[in-house]
Every structure is written in structure tokens, then in C-alpha cells.
LOSE-790533 format. One record per residue: residue number from 1; residue in one letter; x, y, z of N, C-alpha, C, O, CB in turn. Coordinates in pm, whole numbers. Atoms other than C-alpha are relative to their C-alpha. Glycine has a CB too. Layout:
// LOSE-790533
REC:NUM:A:X:Y:Z:X:Y:Z:X:Y:Z:X:Y:Z:X:Y:Z $
...
//
This chain:
// LOSE-790533
REC:1:M:-33:-129:-61:10448:9154:4718:-19:112:-102:0:89:-221:144:-1:56 $
REC:2:C:11:-117:86:10384:9497:4572:137:66:-3:176:132:93:-111:99:49 $
REC:3:E:-135:-52:10:10727:9600:4450:2:152:-2:101:214:38:67:-54:-122 $
REC:4:N:3:-146:12:10614:9959:4389:-56:68:125:-83:188:124:-82:39:-120 $
REC:5:E:54:-58:-125:10486:10006:4748:103:97:56:220:61:73:-35:-112:106 $
REC:6:A:-91:-100:-54:10638:10322:4886:-15:6:150:-123:-21:204:-26:140:-63 $
REC:7:S:1:-14:-147:10729:10377:5251:41:142:35:124:203:-32:95:-104:67 $
REC:8:D:-36:-134:-46:10746:10704:5439:144:2:46:204:-102:73:-94:45:112 $
REC:9:D:-137:-18:-43:11082:10840:5537:12:-43:147:-52:17:234:46:147:-19 $
REC:10:L:-13:53:-134:11189:10641:5846:92:84:89:93:66:211:52:-141:-7 $
REC:11:S:-93:-79:-80:11450:10896:5956:-72:95:95:-13:141:194:92:79:-91 $
REC:12:A:75:-91:-87:11176:11113:6109:-59:-70:121:-108:-4:212:-112:67:-78 $
REC:13:I:58:76:-110:11063:10834:6342:95:0:120:213:-34:106:-32:-146:-44 $
REC:14:K:-82:-8:-122:11188:10880:6699:-41:-101:107:38:-129:197:-7:139:57 $
REC:15:T:49:93:-102:10976:10632:6899:-70:-116:-68:-104:-112:-186:-96:71:99 $
REC:16:W:72:115:53:10812:10296:6858:-148:32:-20:-213:-30:-104:14:-119:93 $
REC:17:A:139:-41:22:10473:10464:6888:-15:57:-141:-114:30:-209:-44:104:105 $
REC:18:E:3:-54:135:10554:10656:6568:19:-109:-104:-41:-104:-212:107:107:-17 $
REC:19:A:-21:111:94:10679:10335:6401:-128:-80:-18:-162:-117:-130:113:-91:49 $
REC:20:Y:125:75:12:10356:10151:6482:-109:83:-68:-197:28:-136:-47:-45:139 $
REC:21:A:96:-84:72:10157:10450:6360:20:-12:-150:-77:-16:-226:13:148:44 $
REC:22:L:-27:18:143:10332:10413:6023:-44:-138:-48:-101:-149:-157:149:19:-28 $
REC:23:L:44:136:37:10269:10034:6016:-153:-6:-7:-208:-71:-97:54:-104:101 $
REC:24:S:147:-1:3:9901:10096:6101:-51:73:-124:-153:35:-181:-56:66:127 $
REC:25:A:40:-72:121:9882:10348:5815:15:-89:-123:-71:-89:-211:84:129:-17 $
REC:26:I:-17:94:112:10025:10089:5574:-107:-108:4:-163:-145:-99:141:-66:3 $
REC:27:R:102:104:-16:9787:9828:5713:-137:50:-45:-216:-26:-100:-7:-47:146 $
REC:28:A:130:-54:38:9490:10061:5654:-21:4:-151:-135:14:-197:-16:139:57 $
REC:29:T:13:-3:146:9565:10060:5279:-33:-136:-58:-63:-148:-177:128:52:-62 $
REC:30:K:24:136:48:9513:9684:5257:-148:-35:9:-218:8:101:84:-102:80 $
REC:31:T:140:43:0:9181:9528:5171:-25:-103:110:-130:-103:174:-40:-57:-137 $
REC:32:R:11:100:-106:9239:9239:5406:104:37:107:221:2:97:23:-149:-57 $
REC:33:Q:-93:-60:-96:9390:9405:5708:-18:-51:143:46:1:234:-17:148:-1 $
REC:34:S:17:52:-136:9271:9201:6009:129:-70:45:211:-110:-37:-120:-98:8 $
REC:35:L:-119:66:-54:9534:9052:6237:5:-147:-42:113:-202:-62:3:11:152 $
REC:36:R:3:139:47:9420:8704:6136:51:-9:-144:125:-101:-180:-143:-58:11 $
REC:37:N:-49:-2:138:9479:8794:5770:151:17:-5:218:-47:-86:-68:113:-79 $
REC:38:L:-145:-19:-4:9830:8914:5855:69:-129:40:172:-167:-18:38:114:99 $
REC:39:H:-60:127:-44:9903:8590:6037:-5:-103:-113:93:-176:-135:-73:-55:125 $
REC:40:E:11:96:111:9775:8384:5742:100:32:-111:154:-60:-172:-144:1:-57 $
REC:41:N:-100:-37:100:10001:8581:5504:140:-49:41:217:-94:-44:2:153:-20 $
REC:42:M:-129:48:-48:10302:8493:5723:10:-151:-14:114:-203:-56:22:42:146 $
REC:43:V:-1:146:11:10207:8125:5732:19:-40:-146:96:-132:-176:-132:-60:57 $
REC:44:R:-15:30:144:10172:8122:5353:142:30:-48:197:-46:-127:-102:81:-83 $
REC:45:G:-138:-33:39:10511:8294:5312:98:-104:50:194:-136:-20:38:136:53 $
REC:46:N:-88:104:-53:10675:8035:5533:-16:-129:-79:81:-200:-104:-28:-25:149 $
REC:47:R:24:120:80:10510:7756:5336:66:12:-137:112:-88:-192:-150:-25:-15 $
REC:48:D:-60:-21:132:10639:7909:5011:151:26:8:213:60:-92:-68:117:-70 $
REC:49:K:-143:-19:-21:10991:7937:5158:44:146:-20:161:172:-48:78:-92:-95 $
REC:50:E:-34:-141:13:10978:8315:5138:23:67:136:73:179:144:-109:73:-76 $
REC:51:L:-9:-57:-135:10971:8368:5515:40:-110:97:-13:-221:90:-134:67:43 $
REC:52:S:-44:100:-98:11146:8188:5799:-109:-24:105:-194:62:128:131:44:69 $
REC:53:A:101:35:-101:10941:8012:6066:7:94:119:-94:121:184:19:-145:47 $
REC:54:A:-14:-91:-114:11084:8250:6330:-71:132:-22:-102:204:73:148:26:28 $
REC:55:S:64:-128:31:10922:8543:6148:-152:-9:0:-220:92:-21:48:50:-134 $
REC:56:V:145:16:-6:10570:8399:6176:-48:42:139:-6:-15:240:-42:-147:-33 $
REC:57:V:48:-56:-127:10387:8596:6445:-145:-43:22:-227:-35:-70:11:155:3 $
REC:58:S:136:43:-30:10076:8463:6619:-94:121:6:-51:235:19:-4:-78:133 $
REC:59:T:100:-107:-5:9751:8661:6620:3:74:134:-7:196:139:-139:-56:-25 $
REC:60:S:-2:-63:-133:9771:8722:6996:123:90:17:114:196:79:-1:-107:110 $
REC:61:T:-119:-84:-9:10127:8854:6967:-15:126:-83:25:234:-40:125:-78:-45 $
REC:62:L:25:-118:82:10028:9084:6683:-92:99:72:-69:220:68:-63:-41:-134 $
REC:63:Q:94:-87:-71:9739:9217:6891:71:74:113:47:193:134:-117:-82:56 $
REC:64:R:-71:-63:-111:9967:9283:7188:98:106:-50:110:213:9:75:-106:82 $
REC:65:L:-99:-95:53:10235:9453:6975:-67:130:-48:-20:239:-16:79:-64:-114 $
REC:66:F:66:-119:52:9993:9689:6798:-73:78:110:-91:199:100:-98:-38:-110 $
REC:67:K:69:-68:-109:9810:9764:7123:98:72:92:77:189:127:-84:-99:81 $
REC:68:E:-95:-57:-95:10111:9824:7349:107:84:-67:174:164:-1:65:-111:79 $
REC:69:K:-97:-78:77:10331:9969:7072:141:-10:60:210:91:77:-44:146:-6 $
REC:70:R:-133:23:-55:10644:9814:7216:91:-61:-106:45:-108:-210:-8:-91:125 $
REC:71:K:-99:49:95:10962:9706:7042:-20:-149:-28:-24:-229:66:143:25:53 $
REC:72:P:12:142:33:10916:9377:6853:139:-61:-25:238:11:-41:-91:-19:-124 $
REC:73:K:-122:65:46:11182:9123:6779:22:35:-147:-73:59:-221:-7:-154:20 $
REC:74:T:-28:-36:140:11358:9196:6453:-64:-99:-96:-116:-59:-199:152:6:-25 $
REC:75:C:61:102:87:11237:8866:6303:-152:19:-8:-211:-4:-113:33:-142:52 $
REC:76:H:143:-26:4:10879:8952:6404:-32:122:-85:-134:124:-154:-54:19:142 $
REC:77:L:21:-119:83:10911:9294:6241:7:-36:-149:-70:17:-229:104:108:33 $
REC:78:I:-12:43:140:11023:9126:5916:-127:-74:-42:-175:-55:-154:124:-92:-20 $
REC:79:G:125:70:32:10715:8898:5931:-114:98:-21:-196:80:-111:-36:-99:111 $
REC:80:I:106:-101:15:10488:9202:5978:16:73:-133:-82:96:-204:3:101:119 $
REC:81:L:-23:-68:128:10651:9381:5683:-37:-89:-118:-93:-42:-217:147:43:-12 $
REC:82:Y:38:94:107:10608:9070:5470:-151:-8:-13:-204:-5:-125:59:-141:28 $
REC:83:A:145:12:5:10238:9039:5568:-64:127:-54:-173:121:-111:-54:-32:138 $
REC:84:L:55:-126:50:10185:9409:5483:48:32:-142:21:141:-194:39:114:94 $
REC:85:D:-49:-17:137:10353:9365:5140:96:118:-15:99:183:-119:-116:19:-95 $
REC:86:V:-102:-103:10:10631:9613:5221:114:-56:-84:160:-167:-57:51:46:141 $
REC:87:P:-105:52:88:10898:9577:4949:126:-39:79:160:24:179:37:105:-107 $
REC:88:R:-118:52:-70:11208:9383:5052:111:104:6:187:109:103:50:-126:-70 $
REC:89:E:-109:-98:-2:11439:9670:4955:-15:102:112:79:176:143:6:72:-133 $
REC:90:Q:21:-92:-113:11285:9868:5241:23:-67:135:24:0:238:-140:57:-6 $
REC:91:W:-17:69:-128:11341:9601:5504:127:46:73:129:59:195:4:-152:-24 $
REC:92:A:-126:-43:-60:11699:9713:5559:-19:131:77:39:150:184:109:17:-108 $
REC:93:A:25:-127:-68:11573:10062:5647:-73:-23:132:-48:46:231:-81:94:-90 $
REC:94:W:70:33:-125:11339:9909:5904:94:-64:102:83:-40:222:-119:-93:-28 $
REC:95:R:-101:58:-93:11627:9705:6050:84:112:61:114:111:180:92:-104:-74 $
REC:96:D:-77:-113:-53:11826:10026:6081:-81:80:102:-28:130:202:46:93:-114 $
REC:97:L:87:-70:-94:11528:10186:6249:-1:-69:136:4:-4:241:-142:10:-55 $
REC:98:V:-3:76:-127:11524:9907:6509:128:29:76:124:53:196:-12:-152:-27 $
REC:99:K:-128:-27:-66:11894:9962:6581:5:142:54:53:166:165:117:-23:-99 $
REC:100:R:-6:-139:-42:11855:10338:6597:-86:25:124:-44:95:216:-43:91:-114 $
REC:101:L:88:-18:-116:11561:10327:6838:56:-71:123:43:-22:236:-140:-52:-31 $
REC:102:E:-59:71:-113:11738:10069:7051:119:77:57:136:85:179:44:-141:-42 $
REC:103:T:-115:-80:-45:12053:10282:7063:-48:123:78:9:159:181:87:43:-119 $
REC:104:A:54:-117:-69:11845:10586:7158:-55:-38:137:-39:35:235:-110:66:-84 $
REC:105:R:54:44:-129:11671:10386:7429:112:-25:100:102:12:217:-84:-128:-17 $
REC:106:R:-113:26:-90:12003:10271:7571:67:130:42:112:146:156:103:-92:-68 $
REC:107:G:-57:-130:-36:12133:10627:7552:-81:69:107:-27:130:199:11:89:-122 $
REC:108:D:87:-59:-102:11832:10746:7747:19:-70:134:21:-6:239:-147:-9:-43 $
REC:109:Q:-22:74:-124:11888:10469:7999:133:38:62:145:52:184:-6:-150:-26 $
REC:110:D:-131:-39:-52:12255:10561:8026:-6:139:63:51:162:170:106:-2:-113 $
REC:111:A:12:-135:-56:12167:10927:8076:-76:-3:133:-40:65:229:-72:93:-100 $
REC:112:E:76:12:-124:11908:10831:8337:84:-64:109:79:-24:226:-128:-81:-23 $
REC:113:T:-88:66:-97:12158:10599:8503:103:98:55:131:100:175:69:-121:-63 $
REC:114:T:-98:-100:-44:12417:10877:8511:-62:99:96:-2:136:197:59:73:-120 $
REC:115:C:71:-95:-88:12164:11114:8663:-28:-63:137:-12:1:240:-132:45:-66 $
REC:116:L:29:69:-126:12065:10856:8923:127:-19:82:125:-5:205:-66:-136:-28 $
REC:117:R:-126:16:-73:12428:10790:9010:43:131:64:90:133:178:110:-52:-94 $
REC:118:A:-35:-130:-56:12490:11160:9056:-86:32:121:-38:87:221:-14:111:-106 $
REC:119:E:89:-25:-113:12186:11183:9281:37:-86:120:32:-41:234:-145:-27:-41 $
REC:120:V:-42:90:-108:12303:10881:9482:126:54:68:136:52:190:26:-143:-53 $
REC:121:E:-122:-57:-57:12647:11039:9527:-30:123:85:28:142:192:100:36:-112 $
REC:122:S:38:-118:-77:12486:11363:9640:-64:-40:133:-35:18:237:-96:87:-81 $
REC:123:L:64:47:-123:12270:11176:9891:102:-62:95:94:-44:217:-110:-100:-32 $
REC:124:R:-103:60:-85:12571:10981:10015:84:108:69:116:96:187:90:-92:-84 $
REC:125:S:-76:-109:-57:12765:11303:10066:-78:69:111:-23:101:217:40:100:-108 $
REC:126:R:83:-63:-102:12476:11459:10255:-15:-88:123:-19:-39:235:-139:34:-56 $
REC:127:L:11:93:-112:12443:11147:10468:127:1:84:120:-1:207:-29:-141:-51 $
REC:128:E:-126:-5:-74:12812:11157:10560:10:128:83:55:125:197:119:-9:-98 $
REC:129:C:-1:-126:-75:12780:11523:10660:-95:-8:120:-62:39:229:-40:118:-92 $
REC:130:A:97:12:-110:12473:11444:10869:55:-90:110:37:-61:228:-134:-56:-52 $
REC:131:E:-58:88:-100:12653:11157:11042:111:70:78:124:52:199:55:-128:-66 $
REC:132:K:-106:-75:-67:12950:11382:11117:-58:100:99:-10:111:212:88:72:-103 $
REC:133:E:64:-95:-90:12724:11649:11264:-63:-71:120:-58:-21:232:-107:82:-75 $
REC:134:A:60:76:-109:12542:11386:11469:106:-44:100:83:-41:221:-77:-122:-54 $
REC:135:Q:-108:41:-89:12873:11259:11608:49:118:85:74:103:205:117:-58:-81 $
REC:136:E:-42:-119:-75:12977:11612:11705:-103:37:106:-66:74:217:21:119:-96 $
REC:137:L:104:-30:-98:12642:11667:11876:3:-100:115:-18:-62:230:-138:0:-67 $
REC:138:R:-9:100:-107:12679:11339:12067:115:31:94:101:20:216:16:-140:-59 $
REC:139:E:-114:-34:-83:13024:11441:12189:-28:124:85:9:129:203:124:22:-86 $
REC:140:E:35:-121:-76:12896:11785:12291:-98:-33:112:-87:21:222:-59:107:-93 $
REC:141:F:97:41:-101:12607:11624:12476:69:-72:115:38:-47:231:-109:-90:-62 $
REC:142:R:-72:71:-106:12843:11391:12665:75:99:90:74:86:212:99:-102:-61 $
REC:143:G:-71:-101:-79:13055:11691:12771:-93:77:91:-61:98:208:73:96:-91 $
REC:144:L:96:-74:-83:12751:11884:12893:-55:-88:112:-74:-42:224:-115:52:-86 $
REC:145:R:51:91:-102:12620:11579:13076:101:-20:112:66:-16:230:-37:-135:-63 $
REC:146:D:-104:18:-103:12951:11521:13255:15:125:85:29:116:207:135:-36:-66 $
REC:147:T:-11:-125:-76:12974:11888:13352:-117:17:96:-97:54:212:6:119:-96 $
REC:148:C:118:-13:-86:12618:11892:13487:5:-99:117:-29:-63:229:-128:-22:-82 $
REC:149:E:-8:99:-108:12672:11572:13685:105:41:103:83:25:223:34:-140:-57 $
REC:150:S:-104:-44:-91:12995:11709:13834:-48:116:86:-27:117:207:127:39:-78 $
REC:151:Q:52:-114:-74:12830:12038:13931:-108:-42:99:-114:10:211:-55:105:-96 $
REC:152:L:106:47:-90:12531:11857:14080:61:-74:119:15:-57:232:-98:-91:-75 $
REC:153:R:-65:72:-108:12757:11629:14283:68:96:99:57:78:220:102:-99:-57 $
REC:154:E:-64:-99:-86:12958:11923:14416:-103:79:80:-81:110:197:86:95:-83 $
REC:155:A:105:-75:-71:12639:12109:14504:-59:-83:114:-86:-30:221:-111:42:-97 $
REC:156:K:53:86:-105:12505:11810:14700:98:-11:117:58:-2:233:-30:-139:-56 $
REC:157:E:-99:10:-106:12831:11770:14891:8:130:81:16:126:204:137:-34:-59 $
REC:158:A:-4:-128:-70:12840:12142:14974:-124:20:87:-115:75:197:12:115:-101 $
REC:159:S:123:-12:-78:12477:12129:15089:4:-86:125:-40:-44:232:-121:-38:-86 $
REC:160:L:-11:88:-117:12546:11833:15318:95:58:104:67:53:223:46:-140:-42 $
REC:161:R:-96:-60:-93:12849:12005:15470:-62:121:71:-45:138:192:128:42:-74 $
REC:162:A:62:-118:-59:12655:12327:15526:-107:-38:101:-117:25:206:-60:89:-108 $
REC:163:T:106:45:-91:12363:12142:15688:58:-55:129:9:-25:237:-88:-105:-68 $
REC:164:A:-62:58:-120:12588:11946:15926:61:110:87:46:105:209:109:-102:-40 $
REC:165:G:-59:-109:-77:12775:12263:16032:-104:84:69:-83:125:183:84:87:-90 $
REC:166:T:105:-83:-57:12455:12457:16094:-65:-69:120:-89:-6:222:-105:32:-104 $
REC:167:V:61:75:-110:12301:12183:16311:91:-3:122:45:20:233:-34:-144:-45 $
REC:168:A:-95:9:-111:12616:12143:16525:17:136:69:19:143:192:137:-51:-49 $
REC:169:A:-20:-133:-57:12665:12517:16574:-123:49:75:-109:116:177:37:99:-108 $
REC:170:T:123:-47:-63:12300:12581:16663:-27:-70:132:-76:-6:225:-117:-20:-93 $
REC:171:T:35:78:-119:12267:12307:16927:100:21:113:62:65:222:-7:-149:-35 $
REC:172:F:-101:-11:-106:12595:12308:17122:123:78:-39:199:121:47:40:-136:43 $
REC:173:G:-133:-38:47:12871:12441:16913:71:-130:-36:60:-227:39:81:83:109 $
REC:174:L:-55:125:50:13068:12183:16717:96:-63:100:91:-185:121:71:24:-132 $
REC:175:A:-97:57:-94:13351:12145:16976:-68:-53:125:-32:-160:174:105:104:39 $
REC:176:K:70:41:-122:13113:12125:17276:-83:-124:-23:-92:-211:64:-88:113:51 $
REC:177:A:85:115:30:12884:11877:17105:81:-128:-6:28:-236:19:-74:21:-131 $
REC:178:Q:-83:119:10:13176:11641:17056:42:-51:138:74:-170:150:123:29:-85 $
REC:179:T:-47:41:-133:13267:11635:17435:-112:-47:90:-86:-124:182:72:113:65 $
REC:180:L:110:38:-88:12921:11594:17592:-36:-146:-18:-28:-201:-127:-121:87:-26 $
REC:181:R:41:139:1:12803:11246:17687:-149:-6:29:-204:89:86:81:-84:102 $
REC:182:P:142:13:-34:12444:11118:17713:-20:0:151:54:-69:221:-59:-129:-61 $
REC:183:G:28:-7:-142:12298:11202:18057:79:106:75:48:129:192:25:-131:60 $
REC:184:H:-82:-102:-66:12555:11474:18141:-64:135:-21:-90:176:-134:146:0:-54 $
REC:185:H:65:-130:8:12398:11809:18223:107:108:12:182:112:109:-108:17:110 $
REC:186:D:-104:-103:3:12615:12102:18137:-19:104:109:75:172:148:1:67:-136 $
REC:187:F:29:-101:-102:12443:12318:18397:74:-25:132:104:71:203:-150:4:26 $
REC:188:E:-63:36:-126:12611:12131:18692:140:58:12:182:97:121:5:-150:14 $
REC:189:S:-138:-47:-5:12961:12243:18597:14:148:-34:126:199:-43:84:-80:-94 $
REC:190:S:-9:-141:36:12873:12599:18508:30:85:121:-13:51:232:-127:47:-67 $
REC:191:S:-32:-90:-111:13007:12884:18722:-124:68:56:-130:101:174:100:106:-47 $
REC:192:F:124:-62:-45:12660:13033:18737:-70:-86:103:-120:-36:204:-92:26:-119 $
REC:193:A:67:90:-94:12520:12723:18907:73:-3:133:9:-5:238:-8:-142:-58 $
REC:194:K:-78:4:-125:12803:12716:19162:-17:126:83:-13:121:206:148:-22:-31 $
REC:195:S:11:-127:-73:12757:13082:19253:-140:28:47:-156:106:141:46:113:-87 $
REC:196:R:139:-32:-32:12376:13084:19273:-72:-107:81:-166:-74:153:-74:24:-126 $
REC:197:V:72:108:-67:12272:12746:19412:68:-30:133:189:-53:137:-7:-127:-89 $
REC:198:R:-52:31:-134:12316:12684:19789:-80:-116:58:-197:-133:24:-8:125:93 $
REC:199:P:77:109:-62:12223:12377:19999:-100:58:99:-72:161:160:93:-101:72 $
REC:200:Y:106:-48:-88:11902:12421:20203:38:-26:145:72:-138:182:-134:-69:-33 $
REC:201:V:-27:11:-145:11960:12495:20580:-119:61:74:-151:178:50:136:72:41 $
REC:202:S:118:-49:-74:11657:12530:20815:43:89:116:145:61:179:-85:-119:51 $
REC:203:D:-26:-88:-113:11648:12816:21075:-55:-55:132:-18:-5:238:-60:137:-26 $
REC:204:R:61:59:-120:11447:12602:21326:99:-94:68:189:-150:4:-131:-76:-36 $
REC:205:P:-84:98:-70:11610:12393:21599:-18:-139:-59:-120:-170:-120:-31:-2:150 $
REC:206:Q:1:132:62:11692:12042:21498:-116:-83:50:-177:-158:-25:130:-72:26 $
REC:207:A:110:80:-56:11435:11894:21743:-131:40:-60:-217:-45:-85:-5:14:150 $
REC:208:E:126:-47:56:11160:12113:21604:-15:-42:-144:-122:-75:-195:-10:150:9 $
REC:209:T:5:43:140:11252:12032:21263:-36:-145:-12:-112:-184:-101:133:25:-68 $
REC:210:R:30:142:6:11240:11662:21334:-143:-26:37:-206:-118:-15:92:-79:91 $
REC:211:S:137:24:-40:10900:11702:21512:-97:24:-114:-207:-30:-115:-36:89:118 $
REC:212:R:85:-23:115:10759:11826:21190:0:-121:-92:-83:-137:-182:43:124:-75 $
REC:213:V:-10:117:86:10865:11507:21038:-63:-121:63:-132:-198:-4:143:-29:-34 $
REC:214:T:53:118:-69:10775:11250:21311:-119:40:86:-123:152:137:109:-68:87 $
REC:215:E:117:-26:-83:10444:11226:21497:39:0:147:120:-84:185:-110:-106:-27 $
REC:216:P:-31:2:-144:10461:11316:21876:-54:-125:65:-159:-176:25:-57:124:70 $
REC:217:P:47:124:-65:10431:11019:22108:-132:23:73:-157:131:126:107:-52:100 $
REC:218:G:129:-6:-68:10089:10949:22253:-106:69:-78:-212:98:-23:15:65:129 $
REC:219:A:102:-70:78:9905:11115:21974:-121:-87:-19:-233:-36:-26:54:42:-135 $
REC:220:D:112:90:20:9690:10807:21927:-84:-16:127:-204:-40:117:50:-134:-45 $
REC:221:A:73:19:-126:9596:10787:22305:-94:115:27:-201:95:85:96:-14:116 $
REC:222:D:84:-115:-27:9457:11140:22315:-123:4:-87:-220:73:-55:77:125:-18 $
REC:223:E:113:-7:92:9223:11081:22030:-116:-81:55:-95:-195:96:39:-51:-141 $
REC:224:A:118:68:-48:8869:10985:22137:-38:-107:-98:-29:-90:-220:-116:96:21 $
REC:225:P:44:108:91:8744:10657:22006:-125:40:-75:-216:103:-20:-26:-131:78 $
REC:226:S:115:-34:85:8502:10698:21731:-115:-90:36:-95:-209:60:35:-14:-150 $
REC:227:P:117:81:-35:8143:10582:21808:-17:-116:-97:-1:-110:-219:-128:85:1 $
REC:228:G:22:129:57:8068:10229:21729:-3:-11:-142:-21:-121:-195:-114:-49:46 $
//
């Protein structure tokens, strides 16, 4: 390891993207800086008992970490620092950096969670108000519907009564229509009919009147026989 290797001030780092940018800058100073070379350095350190087996990072994992710039495991970060010849006295600062970034991430999550909870409570309150207004509208609708049905029913009943009264009054008068029977002519019992209608009496003698009805005797004998 290069004991005199200096590291930039880690207190200015706020994200893992900035941390990986610093690691990439350190890596660029090395003559053998490929990911395979870093992995081989870790394997050699583990063989020499200078690095634990958990701190050995595979080439594919190194590639993913440097590409995605996401938080590594603390043991993997120690393996990377070892492979980059970062002095051991600086490892503690990198461990603190991991804790600080993790705490900041959790704080951001907590703040986001708090914001989301407040938004959920606001939506719940608005939903309760909307449900209350909907219930009031339903009750108002039921009242209007009942009133309209009652008014419509009363109007129909009044219309039927008016129609029945008009028909009875126009034809006979309601009282007269109730007393008349089928086949009974009201004209027979009227005073007008009794005063104006008289039985027919002929001015001719009874015999003459009857002769107009019956043929005189011998009428057939006087008639000449019709030719053959």
C-alpha cells in the first residue's frame, strides 16, 4: 500500500455519485486500473491475510457498482479501497461517509414519508367531505322525488274526478244519470210529451174507415179474365 497516498476531503461528498467520482479519480492515478486488476489485488490481499474473504469483490460486481454508482456494502468498499492502495488510516473516514450518506438517505426517506402521509391525510379529509356532500345530495334527491310523486298522484286523482264529473253533467246530469235504466226513454214521462201528443182519431165513419182497410166483396167477380 502507498502509505503517503492522500485522499480528498470526504466531508464535501453528499451523494454516492460524488463518492464514486472520487474513487474513479483515485483509480485513474494507478497504472493498472482495470476492474480485473482491482479484483486480482483483492484476491492477493486475502491470500496474504491482509483482507477478509468478504471484502473480495467480483469483476461483475465492480462493474455494476461503478456503472450504477449505488451504495456498496461496507466490506466491499473496504476491498475497493485496498485494491486502490488507499491508506488504512483513511478507511475510517470512508466508513463514516457510508454512515453519513445512509443517514441522509433515511432522512430523505423519512421526509418523503412524512410528506406522503400528510398528502394521504389531506386526501382522506377531502374524501370524507365528498362523501358527506354526496349523502346530503342523496337525501335531498329522495325528498324531491317523494314530493314530485305525491304531486303527480294528486294531479292524476284530480284529473280523474274532473273527467268523471264533466261526462256525467254533460250527458244527463249526475243525479238523473243514476236513476235512468237501459231502455227507458225519458221523453215518455215528460210534461211536454203529455201536453203535445194526442192519440189519432179519424173523422170518417167507422164503416168507411174499415172499407179502406178491407177489400169490398165481389171485387174479384167484376174483374174481366185476362186473355189466355
